[in-house]
Structure formats: C-alpha cells, structure tokens
Steps between C-alpha positions, in 0.01 A plus 500: 500500500176545693677495839762748374228731367319473834808639674534787253124569505496530881802735492329711233190562708298254287515728196549358150676818380736505797565127463614564143712792618667283766569225247655755263723635775611148587565433132720811494721310746421717797567209733782299648542124512685310770563129528394350831529128565513413131196711411476850363314772688388814316478821703375834378354824619235614256284807558631518855392144580737214574460185297667162554438191289678166529543330165387139491771236518709466182395841364754765408499880482419465129188305595394792721517748214304254284242470779468880509453509123243220496307664784513841330382353171212322674387798709520790256158609392326344800268701719535492877212252522636273226837487673340424836286225344812345344704516818230363730394249234139618494418258217661206686738442206806390694550129527791271570383261230655527155230521236572361155297373210617253240369427153639290217825683428449819693587589854364810666614607844291734709680667788313458826604856590332677212820642349 
C-alpha cells in the first residue's frame, strides 16, 4: 500500500487532503482497467492529472478497489507531515522480516508495514 500511496501522494501535490480526494475519486470508479500481458493496468485522469498504476501479478480489479479503500482508511485524518512521514518511512518501520511473538497458546502477528 505504501508504494501505491506514494504514487497518489505525488499526483496530489503531496497534500493529505488532495490524496484523500484522489482516492475517493478512484473509489467512485472514475478509472478504466485494461489487461496487458496477463496483468491489469489502471488508468485515470483525476483533477486534470493522468494516473497509471499496474496491479501486482495475480491481483484483480476488485483488489484495486480494496487497495483504494485500505489506503483511504489509513490516510484519513492525517496531516500533510504525517502522510509524508508514513510514505517516506521516517520512523524506519518498513522491513522485509515478518515479526511475530509466541506465547503458550497465543499467537500475535505484527505487520511489518504498520497497518
């Protein structure tokens, strides 16, 4: 989701409010999806700016709308600085190592992406 939000954030002029607005417009299905080489490519023109995003392998158009929703839910209420800190990983939270803790009969999974 962070890479997707980065794309939207750049297109929005690095504004949290405009990022939310762009996500809402995408959620309103103001885009088109084409299949190219077995992958889906999303194209949209939002606020006069062109936007293209290639869905990762094995993802569907439904996954795109879910991605928009998850991103919107994560971003709403953030300030411009909070959104920038999340996107550029100011707290160095992103890792490629799964973090989990185990105790007697309990399992707790902590997402390495903070969401």
